[in-house]
C-alpha positions, 0 to 999 in steps of 0.5 A: 512492460519490459523488465527495465522499466518495472525495475526503474518503476519499483525504484520510483516506488521505493523512492516515493514510498521512503520520502512520505514514510520518513516526512510522516516521521518527523512530523510525530514530534508534534504529537503527544506520546501515546498519540504518536504511536500509532503514526510512527509504526505506519510511518517505521512500517513504511520505510522498511517496506519501500527500503524492502522494495528498492533491495528486491528490484535491485537484486533482481537488477544484479540476478539479471545482469549475472545470468547469461543466456546458455547455450541450446542443450540437443533434443526436447526443447525444456523452458527453464524460466522462472516463474514471476509474480503475477502482473500488478494491476497498475490502474486499480494500484493507482486507484488505491494510492488516489484514494488513500492520499484523498483520504489523507488530505481530507482528514482535517476537513472532513473529520475522521469518520466521514473521511474514513467512511468515504475513504474505505468506501474508496478502496473498496470499490477499486479492489473488488473485482466481481458484481456484488450482490446486494447482501455482500454490499450490505455486508460490507457497509455493516463490516466497514461501520464496525471497523471505523468505530471500532478504529474511532472509539480505540483513538478517542476514549482508549488511546485518548487521541483527539481525532479531527 
């Protein structure tokens, strides 16, 4: 993928994230004040991240257009390339996006605990890059159960938010 395609993909991802953030923020008006704290915060962070991605992509485009290749100097060849960030693993990123969308769509029909458990497992399977030992797998399951149970407890008993 060349730089122009990468910038276009970044701008499309930013537009999608911005749209999702604005949509999510617009839906928080139907919630109780305390119940809307987390969704509003997540939506605002998504909007800010989308704007940051779009700005970074546009600044990269402007910087690339402003720089012209300099004439080759005499003598030994010296690299003047700027180090770039590691390439994004697009299949994994797509897998995470699909898992998170499924998580959001299945929340009401399956309930918070089941959906959170399945979603956490799906994201974990997509992002884990090495072979996992049985001990590591059990520790991940235990940590996930504590995390899901902690969020459930926070929402239901502390914030008094009804979860599906």
